[in-house]
C-alpha positions as CSV (number, residue, x, y, z in Angstrom):
1,M,60.0,-45.8,-66.3
2,K,62.2,-46.3,-69.3
3,Q,65.0,-45.1,-69.7
4,I,66.6,-42.5,-72.6
5,K,70.1,-43.6,-73.9
6,L,72.5,-41.2,-76.2
7,N,76.0,-42.4,-77.2
8,I,78.5,-39.2,-77.1
9,K,81.3,-40.8,-79.5
10,T,85.0,-38.7,-80.0
11,K,88.1,-39.5,-80.5
12,N,88.8,-39.9,-77.3
13,E,85.7,-41.7,-76.2
14,N,82.3,-43.1,-76.9
15,Y,80.3,-43.4,-73.5
16,P,76.3,-43.4,-73.4
17,I,74.6,-41.1,-71.4
18,I,71.3,-42.6,-68.9
19,I,68.7,-40.6,-68.9
20,G,66.2,-41.9,-66.4
21,Y,63.8,-41.4,-62.6
22,D,65.1,-43.6,-60.4
23,L,68.7,-44.7,-61.4
24,T,71.1,-44.9,-58.2
25,K,69.3,-47.8,-56.5
26,N,70.4,-50.0,-59.6
27,L,73.9,-48.3,-60.0
28,L,76.7,-51.4,-60.6
29,P,74.0,-52.8,-63.4
30,I,74.2,-49.7,-65.0
31,L,78.1,-50.0,-64.7
32,K,78.2,-54.1,-65.5
33,K,75.7,-53.4,-68.0
34,N,78.2,-50.4,-69.3
35,S,81.1,-53.3,-69.4
36,I,82.7,-50.6,-66.5
37,T,84.5,-52.9,-63.9
38,F,86.9,-52.1,-60.4
39,N,88.1,-53.1,-57.4
40,Q,88.2,-49.8,-55.7
41,C,86.3,-46.5,-55.6
42,L,86.4,-42.4,-55.0
43,L,82.8,-41.0,-54.2
44,V,83.0,-37.2,-54.9
45,I,80.0,-36.3,-53.0
46,D,78.3,-32.8,-53.0
47,K,77.7,-32.2,-49.0
48,K,74.3,-31.0,-50.1
49,V,72.8,-34.3,-52.5
50,P,70.2,-36.4,-49.5
51,S,72.1,-38.6,-47.4
52,K,69.2,-41.4,-48.9
53,I,70.4,-41.4,-52.4
54,I,73.5,-41.7,-51.4
55,N,72.6,-44.5,-49.2
56,K,71.1,-46.2,-52.8
57,I,74.1,-45.7,-54.3
58,T,76.3,-47.6,-51.7
59,K,73.6,-50.1,-51.0
60,S,74.5,-50.5,-54.4
61,L,78.5,-50.8,-55.1
62,K,78.4,-53.3,-51.6
63,S,80.3,-55.3,-52.9
64,K,82.9,-53.1,-54.1
65,K,85.8,-51.2,-52.1
66,L,84.5,-47.4,-51.3
67,F,85.9,-43.9,-50.1
68,K,83.8,-41.5,-49.1
69,Y,85.2,-37.7,-50.4
70,Y,82.2,-35.4,-49.0
71,F,82.7,-32.2,-50.6
72,D,81.7,-28.4,-49.8
73,A,80.8,-27.4,-53.8
74,N,80.9,-24.3,-54.5
75,E,83.0,-21.8,-57.1
76,K,85.1,-20.6,-54.0
77,N,86.3,-24.6,-53.5
78,K,86.6,-24.7,-57.0
79,N,90.2,-25.2,-56.5
80,L,93.1,-27.0,-57.2
81,K,93.7,-27.5,-53.6
82,K,91.0,-28.7,-53.8
83,A,92.0,-31.2,-56.6
84,N,94.8,-31.9,-54.9
85,E,93.1,-34.0,-51.8
86,M,90.8,-36.0,-54.0
87,L,94.8,-37.0,-55.9
88,N,95.8,-37.7,-52.3
89,I,93.1,-39.9,-51.5
90,L,93.7,-41.7,-54.6
91,L,97.4,-42.1,-53.9
92,K,97.3,-42.9,-50.4
93,R,94.1,-46.3,-51.1
94,N,96.9,-47.3,-54.5
95,F,93.9,-47.3,-56.7
96,S,95.6,-48.5,-60.3
97,R,93.9,-46.6,-63.2
98,Q,91.2,-49.5,-63.9
99,D,89.7,-48.5,-60.3
100,C,87.6,-45.2,-60.9
101,L,86.2,-42.2,-59.3
102,I,82.2,-41.6,-59.0
103,A,81.4,-37.2,-59.0
104,V,78.0,-37.3,-57.0
105,G,76.7,-34.0,-57.4
106,G,76.3,-30.0,-59.5
107,G,79.3,-29.0,-61.7
108,I,81.5,-28.3,-59.6
109,T,81.6,-31.4,-58.2
110,G,82.2,-33.0,-61.7
111,D,84.2,-30.3,-62.3
112,V,87.6,-31.0,-59.8
113,S,86.5,-34.6,-60.1
114,G,86.9,-35.0,-63.6
115,F,89.8,-33.1,-64.2
116,A,91.3,-35.3,-60.8
117,A,90.9,-38.2,-62.3
118,S,92.5,-36.6,-65.4
119,L,95.6,-36.0,-63.6
120,F,96.2,-39.6,-61.5
121,K,98.2,-41.7,-63.3
122,R,97.7,-39.6,-66.2
123,G,93.9,-41.3,-66.0
124,L,91.6,-43.3,-64.3
125,Q,87.9,-44.2,-64.6
126,F,85.6,-41.4,-64.4
127,I,81.7,-42.1,-63.8
128,N,79.3,-39.2,-62.8
129,L,76.3,-39.0,-62.3
130,P,75.0,-35.1,-62.1
131,T,72.5,-34.4,-59.5
132,T,71.8,-30.3,-61.0
133,L,69.6,-29.4,-64.0
134,L,72.3,-27.8,-64.7
135,S,75.2,-30.1,-64.4
136,Q,72.8,-32.5,-66.3
137,V,72.1,-31.0,-69.4
138,D,75.7,-29.0,-69.1
139,S,79.2,-30.0,-67.7
140,S,78.2,-33.5,-67.7
141,V,78.4,-33.6,-71.8
142,G,81.3,-32.7,-73.6
143,G,84.7,-33.9,-71.5
144,K,85.6,-30.1,-69.7
145,T,87.1,-30.4,-66.2
146,G,88.6,-27.4,-64.8
147,V,89.4,-25.0,-61.6
148,N,89.4,-21.3,-60.8
149,T,92.3,-19.1,-59.8
150,K,91.6,-15.3,-58.4
151,E,92.4,-14.6,-62.4
152,G,89.3,-16.1,-63.3
153,K,87.4,-18.9,-63.9
154,N,88.0,-22.5,-65.6
155,L,91.5,-21.2,-66.8
156,I,93.2,-24.3,-65.0
157,G,91.6,-28.3,-66.7
158,S,92.0,-30.3,-69.1
159,F,89.5,-32.6,-71.5
160,Y,88.8,-35.8,-70.3
161,Q,86.0,-37.7,-71.1
162,P,83.8,-39.4,-68.9
163,K,83.4,-43.9,-69.6
164,L,79.5,-42.9,-68.3
165,V,76.7,-40.2,-67.5
166,I,74.0,-41.4,-65.1
167,T,71.5,-38.9,-65.4
168,D,69.0,-39.6,-62.6
169,T,65.9,-37.0,-62.4
170,E,65.6,-38.2,-59.1
171,F,67.6,-35.2,-58.0
172,L,65.6,-32.3,-59.6
173,H,62.7,-33.0,-56.7
174,S,65.3,-32.2,-53.3
175,L,66.4,-29.3,-55.7
176,P,65.2,-25.0,-54.8
177,V,63.6,-23.5,-57.8
178,R,66.6,-21.3,-58.2
179,E,68.6,-24.8,-58.4
180,I,65.9,-25.9,-61.2
181,V,65.8,-21.6,-63.3
182,C,69.7,-22.2,-62.8
183,G,70.0,-25.3,-65.4
184,Y,66.8,-24.5,-67.5
185,A,69.7,-21.5,-68.7
186,E,71.4,-23.8,-70.3
187,I,68.3,-25.7,-71.6
188,L,67.3,-22.4,-73.5
189,K,71.0,-21.4,-74.5
190,H,70.8,-25.2,-76.4
191,S,68.3,-24.1,-77.7
192,L,68.5,-20.6,-78.7
193,I,71.9,-21.9,-80.8
194,K,70.9,-24.6,-82.3
195,N,67.0,-26.1,-82.8
196,K,64.3,-23.5,-83.8
197,N,61.5,-25.8,-82.9
198,F,63.2,-27.3,-79.6
199,F,62.8,-23.3,-78.6
200,N,59.7,-22.8,-79.4
201,F,58.3,-26.2,-77.2
202,L,60.7,-24.8,-74.1
203,N,58.4,-21.3,-74.7
204,K,55.1,-23.6,-74.8
205,N,56.1,-25.6,-72.2
206,T,57.9,-24.0,-69.5
207,Q,56.4,-24.6,-66.6
208,E,55.4,-27.8,-67.2
209,I,59.4,-28.0,-67.2
210,L,60.3,-25.1,-64.3
211,N,57.6,-27.9,-61.8
212,L,59.7,-31.2,-63.8
213,K,56.5,-32.8,-64.6
214,S,58.6,-36.0,-65.6
215,N,57.8,-36.4,-69.5
216,Y,58.6,-33.1,-70.1
217,I,62.0,-32.4,-68.1
218,E,63.5,-35.6,-69.3
219,K,62.6,-34.7,-72.6
220,A,64.5,-31.3,-72.0
221,I,67.4,-32.9,-70.6
222,H,67.7,-35.3,-73.1
223,Q,67.6,-32.5,-76.3
224,S,69.3,-30.4,-74.8
225,C,72.2,-33.3,-74.6
226,K,71.8,-34.4,-77.6
227,I,72.4,-30.6,-79.0
228,K,75.9,-30.4,-77.5
229,K,76.8,-34.1,-77.9
230,D,76.4,-32.9,-81.7
231,V,78.7,-29.8,-81.2
232,V,81.0,-31.6,-79.0
233,E,81.7,-34.3,-81.8
234,K,82.6,-32.6,-83.9
235,D,85.0,-30.0,-82.0
236,E,85.5,-31.8,-79.0
237,N,88.8,-29.6,-78.1
238,E,86.7,-25.9,-78.4
239,K,89.4,-25.6,-81.9
240,G,85.8,-24.1,-84.1
241,L,82.1,-25.2,-83.7
242,R,82.7,-25.9,-79.7
243,K,82.7,-22.4,-79.1
244,I,79.5,-21.7,-80.1
245,L,78.6,-23.4,-77.0
246,N,79.7,-20.5,-74.9
247,F,77.1,-18.2,-76.3
248,G,76.8,-15.3,-73.5
249,H,79.5,-16.6,-71.2
250,T,81.7,-14.4,-72.0
251,F,79.5,-11.8,-70.6
252,A,78.5,-14.2,-67.8
253,H,81.3,-15.1,-66.2
254,A,83.3,-11.8,-66.1
255,Y,79.6,-11.4,-64.3
256,E,80.7,-14.0,-61.6
257,A,83.7,-12.8,-61.0
258,S,83.8,-9.8,-60.3
259,L,80.9,-11.1,-57.7
260,G,83.4,-12.8,-56.5
261,Y,81.1,-16.3,-57.0
262,S,79.6,-15.1,-54.6
263,K,75.6,-16.2,-54.1
264,K,74.4,-13.3,-54.7
265,L,74.3,-14.3,-58.3
266,N,74.9,-18.5,-59.0
267,H,75.8,-19.6,-62.8
268,G,72.5,-20.1,-64.3
269,E,71.4,-16.9,-63.2
270,A,74.9,-15.6,-64.4
271,V,74.7,-17.0,-67.9
272,I,70.8,-15.8,-68.6
273,L,72.3,-12.4,-67.3
274,G,75.0,-13.3,-69.4
275,M,72.7,-14.0,-72.7
276,K,70.9,-11.1,-72.4
277,S,73.5,-9.0,-72.9
278,A,74.7,-10.7,-75.8
279,L,71.5,-10.5,-77.5
280,K,71.3,-6.9,-76.6
281,F,75.2,-6.7,-78.6
282,S,74.2,-8.4,-81.0
283,L,70.9,-6.4,-81.7
284,K,73.0,-3.3,-81.2
285,N,75.3,-4.2,-84.3
286,Q,71.9,-5.6,-86.4
287,I,72.7,-9.1,-85.9
288,L,70.0,-10.2,-84.6
289,S,66.2,-9.0,-85.3
290,I,63.9,-6.6,-82.9
291,K,61.2,-9.0,-83.8
292,E,63.5,-12.3,-82.6
293,F,65.3,-10.0,-79.5
294,Q,61.8,-9.2,-78.0
295,S,60.5,-12.6,-78.2
296,I,63.3,-14.4,-76.6
297,I,63.1,-11.2,-73.6
298,S,60.0,-12.1,-72.9
299,H,60.6,-16.1,-72.5
300,M,63.7,-15.1,-70.2
301,N,61.2,-12.6,-68.8
302,K,59.2,-16.0,-68.1
303,L,62.1,-16.8,-65.1
304,K,61.6,-14.1,-62.8
305,I,64.5,-13.3,-61.8
306,P,66.2,-9.9,-62.2
307,L,67.4,-9.2,-65.6
308,E,68.8,-6.2,-65.4
309,V,72.9,-5.4,-65.2
310,K,72.4,-2.7,-63.4
311,N,70.3,-5.1,-60.4
312,Y,74.0,-7.0,-59.7
313,F,76.6,-3.8,-60.5
314,S,77.6,-0.2,-60.6
315,I,79.6,1.8,-62.8
316,K,82.7,2.0,-60.4
317,D,82.9,-2.1,-62.3
318,L,82.6,-1.8,-64.9
319,N,86.8,-1.5,-65.7
320,K,86.9,-4.6,-63.8
321,I,84.1,-6.5,-65.4
322,L,86.1,-6.1,-67.8
323,L,89.2,-7.1,-67.5
324,F,87.9,-10.1,-66.4
325,M,86.1,-10.3,-70.0
326,V,90.4,-9.8,-71.5
327,K,91.2,-12.8,-69.5
328,D,88.6,-14.9,-71.0
329,K,90.0,-18.3,-72.6
330,K,88.2,-17.7,-75.9
331,N,90.5,-14.7,-77.0
332,Y,93.6,-15.0,-79.4
333,S,94.0,-11.4,-79.1
334,K,94.3,-8.0,-77.3
335,K,90.1,-8.6,-78.3
336,I,87.3,-9.7,-76.9
337,N,85.2,-12.6,-78.7
338,L,82.2,-13.1,-78.4
339,I,79.1,-15.4,-79.7
340,L,76.4,-13.5,-81.2
341,L,73.3,-14.7,-81.8
342,K,71.8,-13.9,-85.7
343,R,68.5,-15.1,-84.8
344,I,67.2,-18.1,-83.1
345,G,68.7,-22.0,-84.0
346,H,71.4,-19.9,-85.9
347,T,74.8,-17.8,-84.8
348,V,77.3,-15.8,-85.3
349,S,81.4,-16.7,-83.5
350,K,83.9,-15.1,-85.8
351,N,83.2,-11.6,-84.0
352,H,86.5,-10.2,-82.2
353,Y,85.6,-6.7,-80.4
354,K,87.7,-4.1,-79.0
355,K,88.0,-3.3,-75.4
356,E,86.5,-0.1,-76.2
357,K,83.6,-0.5,-77.7
358,I,82.9,-3.4,-75.1
359,K,83.5,-0.8,-72.9
360,N,81.0,1.7,-73.9
361,F,78.4,-0.8,-74.2
362,L,79.2,-2.0,-71.3
363,R,78.7,1.9,-69.5
364,Q,75.5,1.8,-71.5
365,E,74.1,-0.5,-69.3
366,L,75.0,0.5,-66.3
367,T,74.4,4.4,-66.2
368,N,70.8,4.1,-68.8
């Protein structure tokens, strides 16, 4: 099957994203073609990845010295302790900066692995094989790495670009529907913030994409990555424009943290819920029209997940949610910064709101 190649060019790194089906069996030739050489390699593998695909990877890399670290990927394990365990393997096996770490897993695996890679001898070669739709369209693009703390999500981390991203859509066929919807949340987000034509494509072909029909899913991944690429290339370190990628995430991260990163609400579901909150806040503050609001909500309803905050929280959770929003890393003052939507394809990012205004909004969400 034909491969799609998308090149990311930042100040710190130029690297390709290669999209296609069954790419892992040719991993070593792909690495050589992209001038990536090494002697030793640490594979950080999400335990949920099917063994038959891991076997393809190890068979392709049989000429290299391989070490494997199996990672139980969940938000609670996205921490400094796990990053340190990876670093200890690299140290004990005397890895050099020219050796590499390959992450085989979803966004959590990629974030922690990339963070460890950025710290080891101030950076060794990092290659990402994202295995979930969410990681393929979001976390594998742009070089954000990090871990969670009890104070909040991704508060310790670095910007560290990979040498290569290999997006093999074969991985997706092993995922439950809930995980596909999780990734679709970020695809939808990218369309909302930057490209109305892409939103219209998603609206027309939602089921084909969710059912992983080859041409549709690969086009959705490619277009989503292209939107993020265009933003990241202009603002690698999130000083300005890149903040628009956080549309819905200030609410979403607070919702996740308030539930203790439980399975009740996964990241993609939190993002959909967070986007809906940001859309309602945009509507109530006369930034977004009712017509556009209804069009987006109608699309979200196709995903058939509970879209009301009060499905997950009660009024007693209000202060906890607000506390996590205040701690969000995008805030530079006592006010809370929100990315809001003006219309499909256009955001408004200079929105700093007093805590009380958002508290009143959330109170209405939890009681009405």
